[in-house]
VOLUM-491730 format. One record per residue: residue number from 1; residue in three letters; x, y, z of N, C-alpha, C in turn. Coordinates in steps of 0.001 Angstrom, whole numbers. Atoms other than C-alpha are relative to their C-alpha. Example, Ala and Ser with C-alpha at 12.3 -4.5 7.8 and 13.67 -1.06 7.14 Angstrom:
BEGIN
REC pos code     n.u     n.v     n.w    ca.u    ca.v    ca.w     c.u     c.v     c.w
REC   1  Ala     890   -1190       0   12300   -4500    7800     900    1200       0
REC   2  Ser    -820   -1190     -60   13670   -1060    7140    -770    1090     730
***
This chain:
BEGIN
REC pos code     n.u     n.v     n.w    ca.u    ca.v    ca.w     c.u     c.v     c.w
REC   1  Met    -608     826    -600   18541    1191  -53171     109     489    1845
REC   2  Arg      36    -415   -1086   18414    1442  -49426    1165    -761     743
REC   3  Leu    -988     703    -650   21559     716  -47244    -283    -390    1452
REC   4  Pro     160     464   -1020   21540   -1129  -43938     329     965    1226
REC   5  Thr    -224    -802   -1224   21665     747  -40693     552    -503    1242
REC   6  Asp    -706     543   -1199   23816      67  -37518       7     690    1396
REC   7  Thr     265    -925    -861   22408    2713  -35691    -548    -696    1731
REC   8  Val     175     854   -1568   20956     189  -32750     764    -320     238
REC   9  His   -1177     924    -498   24305   -1816  -32556     998    1118     291
REC  10  Leu    -974    -981     501   26270    1533  -32410     -45     617    1461
REC  11  Lys    -172    -263   -1503   27865    2112  -28695    1057    1339     134
REC  12  Leu   -1103   -1011    -117   30004    5112  -28395     321      84    1299
REC  13  Gln    -810    -152   -1515   32399    5130  -25403    1290    1012    -295
REC  14  Thr   -1313    -747     267   34974    7684  -24664     433    -463     874
REC  15  Arg   -1206     617    -583   38243    6491  -23711     819     958     632
REC  16  Gln   -1148   -1005    -843   41164    8080  -21435     908   -1000    -799
REC  17  Tyr   -1210     456     157   44337    7241  -23194    1425     372     939
REC  18  Glu   -1197    -295    -793   46586    9301  -20837    -232     255     961
REC  19  Leu     448    -533   -1663   46487    9928  -16946    1255     543     763
REC  20  Phe   -1169   -1043    -275   48991   12650  -15778    1290    -540    -377
REC  21  Gly    -988     157    1009   51151   12185  -18537     295   -1305    -278
REC  22  Arg    -433    1636      62   51624    8196  -18237   -1209    -686   -1274
REC  23  Ser     929     464     981   49953    6382  -21383   -1196   -1251     824
REC  24  Leu     640    1127    -365   47181    3872  -20671    -251   -1182    -743
REC  25  Gly      40     727     805   47518    1978  -23652   -1399      65    -967
REC  26  Arg    1109    -279     257   44448    1302  -24973   -1283     875     292
REC  27  Gly    1069    -596    -734   42107    3214  -22809    -536    -755     875
REC  28  Val    1011     495    -783   40117    3046  -20238   -1247     812      26
REC  29  Glu    1416    -858     685   36330    4101  -20637      56     674    1447
REC  30  Arg     260    -958    -824   35630    7166  -18879    -827    -394    1163
REC  31  Arg     562     427   -1154   32829    5953  -16955     455    -907    1200
REC  32  Ile    -662     766   -1116   34681    3434  -15187    1215     859     507
REC  33  Leu    -691   -1021    -587   37314    5940  -14539    -851     938    1338
REC  34  Leu    1019    -886   -1067   34497    7996  -12632    -783    -742    1074
REC  35  Ile     528     604   -1059   33084    5344  -10898    1276    -252    1018
REC  36  Gly    -988     -86    -801   36593    4338   -9656     262     847     981
REC  37  Ala    -379    -905   -1266   37497    7527   -8243   -1052     476     830
REC  38  Thr    1059    -219    -708   34072    8190   -6793    -107   -1119    1363
REC  39  Ser     -72     548   -1247   33898    5172   -4844    1533     114     598
REC  40  Thr   -1226     199    -837   37730    5050   -3881    -163    1490     828
REC  41  Ala     225   -1106    -625   36899    9033   -2464    -741     118    1376
REC  42  Leu     814     238   -1186   33995    7709    -497     481    -996    1092
REC  43  Trp    -309     918    -600   35780    4764     770    1370     595     805
REC  44  Trp   -1100    -541    -734   38846    6738    1785    -416     967    1146
REC  45  Ala     837    -820    -948   36458    9174    3363    -621    -532    1174
REC  46  Met     489     590   -1387   34838    6835    5601    1107    -826     963
REC  47  Leu    -745     588    -972   37841    5282    6765     818     710     657
REC  48  Leu    -593   -1294   -1012   39545    8410    7906    -937     698    1032
REC  49  Leu     831    -294   -1477   36390    9429    9653    -197    -634    1032
REC  50  Leu    -241     876    -930   36574    6259   11163     886    -113     820
REC  51  Gly   -1078    -167    -740   39922    7135   12407     847    -684    -237
REC  52  Met   -1229     458     415   42196    4883   10131     994     669    -396
REC  53  Pro   -1037    -611      99   45530    5900   10389     576    -346   -1175
REC  54  Ile    -537     236    1063   47444    6315    7063    1257    -895    -281
REC  55  Leu   -1398     724     -50   50782    5180    8130     180   -1233     457
REC  56  His    -206    1455    -575   49793    2054    9638     609   -1246   -1313
REC  57  Arg    -271    1296     821   51172   -1329    8196    -737    -530   -1128
REC  58  Leu     953     320     904   47934   -2388    6784    -904    1147    -688
REC  59  Ser     463   -1388     380   46916    1082    5612    -382    -718   -1766
REC  60  Pro     380     218    1689   47475      36    1606   -1144    -958    -316
REC  61  Leu     702     818     235   45783   -2807    1983   -1417     502     204
REC  62  Leu    1114    -607    -347   42925   -1354    3602    -601    1349    -891
REC  63  Phe     147    -822     613   42900    1712    1610     -54      -8   -1626
REC  64  Leu    -170     234    1472   43473     342   -2100    -831   -1182    -447
REC  65  Val     958    1304     549   41791   -3320   -2259   -1418     -46     -77
REC  66  Pro    1479     219     299   38262   -2882   -1584    -415    1013   -1324
REC  67  Pro     315   -1030    1395   37714     297   -4188     396    -739    -889
REC  68  Val    -427     374    1460   39567   -1865   -6893    -906   -1191       5
REC  69  Val     595    1410     105   37709   -5434   -6053   -1685    1057    -370
REC  70  Phe    1592    -948     458   34211   -2921   -6046      85     358   -1507
REC  71  Val     135    -432    1224   35164   -1446   -9465     309   -1002    -906
REC  72  Leu     -43    1303     882   36337   -4797  -10917   -1084    -753     -96
REC  73  Tyr    1188    1162     148   33386   -6873   -9980   -1241     864    -358
REC  74  Gly    1114    -549     516   30768   -4012  -10277     120    1199   -1588
REC  75  Thr     895    -644    1460   31518   -2420  -14023     273   -1420   -1028
REC  76  Arg     489     896     835   31396   -6009  -15536   -1148      86    -752
REC  77  Arg    1014     142     980   29094   -6462  -18341   -1037   -1372     350
REC  78  Asp     871    1291    -255   26102   -9063  -17760    -458    -324   -1622
REC  79  Asp     722     372    1425   24261  -10949  -21134    -564    1335    -648
REC  80  Thr     951    -774     880   22358   -7787  -22025     927    1151      33
REC  81  Gly    -904    -965     186   25386   -5421  -21621     275     973     842
REC  82  Arg     496    -855   -1167   24418   -3784  -18203    1295    -217     930
REC  83  Met   -1162    -206   -1077   27115   -2864  -15810    -431   -1001    1389
REC  84  Val     701     624   -1187   26455   -5235  -12513    -332    1088     797
REC  85  Leu     297   -1251    -709   26393   -1990  -10889   -1492     185     271
REC  86  Ala    1078     -35     375   23273   -1429  -12331    -897    -961     830
REC  87  Ala     708     962    -241   21793   -4620  -11130    -105     -31    1465
REC  88  Trp     366    -207   -1759   22799   -3900   -7507    -314    1365      61
REC  89  Arg     805    -971    -378   21267    -604   -7561   -1098    -423      93
REC  90  Asp    1201     827      49   18251   -2466   -8573    -741    -847     857
REC  91  Arg     621     872   -1114   18124   -4754   -6014    -134     874    1772
REC  92  Leu     175    -852   -1213   18727   -2116   -3429   -1064     666      10
REC  93  Leu    1334    -508     275   15955     -68   -4637    -974   -1113     540
REC  94  Phe    1450    1274    -346   13574   -3211   -4490    -159    -162    1265
REC  95  His      89     553   -1855   14454   -3949    -776     -98    1122     898
REC  96  Ala     261   -1325    -882   14220    -157     227   -1359      68     409
REC  97  Pro     877    -375    -141   11436     626    1984   -1053     477    -527
REC  98  Ala     618    -923     835   10494    3426     171    -824    -827   -1127
REC  99  Arg     730     294    1254    9548    1647   -2899   -1019   -1383      -3
REC 100  Arg     746     799    -354    7470   -1064   -1105   -1746     332     662
REC 101  Arg    1292    -552    -382    4622    1237      -9   -1221    -227    -703
REC 102  Pro    1084     -41     756    1209     474   -1036    -578    1354    -554
REC 103  Ile     429   -1095     573    -687    2879   -3482   -1058     -60     430
REC 104  Gly    1485     185    -711   -3797    4061   -1809    -705     851   -1258
REC 105  Asn     460    -384     828   -5952    5866   -3551    -114    1565     299
REC 106  Pro    -210   -1774      91   -5249   10016   -4400   -1545     523     434
REC 107  Leu    1112   -1017    -592   -8834   11146   -4078    -642    -278    1472
REC 108  Leu    -271    -104   -1632   -9285    9793    -489    1041     567     884
REC 109  Glu    -883    -676   -1093   -6411   11373     902     212    1503    -145
REC 110  Leu     669   -1201    -531   -7943   14601    2048     914     613    1193
REC 111  Asp    -622    -801   -1193   -6273   16827    4546    -480    -767    1132
REC 112  Asn    1101     645   -1158   -8514   15817    7252    -865    -772     -12
REC 113  His    1228     842     138   -9943   12918    6423     839   -1381     539
REC 114  Arg    -522    1193    -815   -9957    9634    8601    -890   -1148    -427
REC 115  Ser     708    1091     244  -11138    6475    7514    -667    -763    1027
REC 116  Arg     867     438    -654  -14371    5360    9033    -550   -1218    -484
REC 117  Pro     680    1164     443  -16133    2265    9154   -1382     -77    -735
REC 118  Val    1139    -468     360  -19134    2068    7170   -1036   -1039     693
REC 119  Arg    1018    1301    -542  -22584     408    8465    -988     292    -521
REC 120  Leu    1434      88     926  -25430    -535    6556   -1117    -303     773
REC 121  Leu    1012     557    -648  -28770    -843    7982    -734    -436   -1235
REC 122  Ile     588     503     787  -30597   -3311    6099   -1476    -596     351
REC 123  Ile    1106      36    -618  -34370   -3626    6405    -759    -867   -1018
REC 124  Ala     131     633     927  -36170   -6237    4675   -1703    -408     484
REC 125  Arg    1479      99     -45  -40108   -6758    4547    -291   -1508    -736
REC 126  Leu     539    1306     537  -41218  -10246    3959   -1402      72    -230
REC 127  Val    1926    -332    -125  -45084  -10219    2353     312   -1469    -784
REC 128  Thr     520    1351     594  -46709  -13681    1811   -1751      25    -792
REC 129  Ser    1219      73     618  -49903  -13977    -227    -562    -999    -230
REC 130  Ala     506    1376     388  -52546  -16520    -600    -169    -162   -1257
REC 131  Pro     363     166    1161  -52919  -18202   -3504   -1281     531    -497
REC 132  Asn    1141    -467     631  -55554  -16745   -6023    -621    -831    -914
REC 133  Pro     433     904     641  -57800  -19030   -7094    -910     795   -1470
REC 134  Asp      99    -678    1335  -58638  -16826  -10111     557     369   -1307
REC 135  Arg    -936    -106     961  -56026  -17189  -12027     579   -1123    -289
REC 136  Glu      84    1332     637  -55368  -19736  -14422    1111    -875     647
REC 137  Gly    -679     971    -643  -53626  -22702  -13112    -411    -391    1524
REC 138  Gly     195     101   -1478  -55229  -22453   -9638    1167     328     845
REC 139  Ala    -780    -405    -979  -52900  -22415   -6494    1476    -207    -767
REC 140  Trp   -1480     -38     500  -49033  -21871   -7309     720    -755     482
***
């Protein structure tokens, strides 16, 4: 008797159920927590390097809303189950100039090799002969 296998459909996700002593209910995927913490740290570092004061009246809006929106939209899943962040990354890599370089011939890429035009000298000789009456059928 052969039992069915669900290995292909099994997706293990680790979840964080408690953070700083506070319950998170059903838990949050640890990957989403990592993406949120990283994006928030990078956003805050950029704002502080640009000189945004922390105690300004718009600071909570500027410091919190963009990372939250980024994480909410970026961690959504598409029809295939991939995060939208993966599609954004693919789009960025596609438009990056390093990905659009033509692939050359590695055999021709020697250290001091310079491409030179190839010049061909073609010589043709036109030979005519008189019809041979000795041949069967006479002239051609």
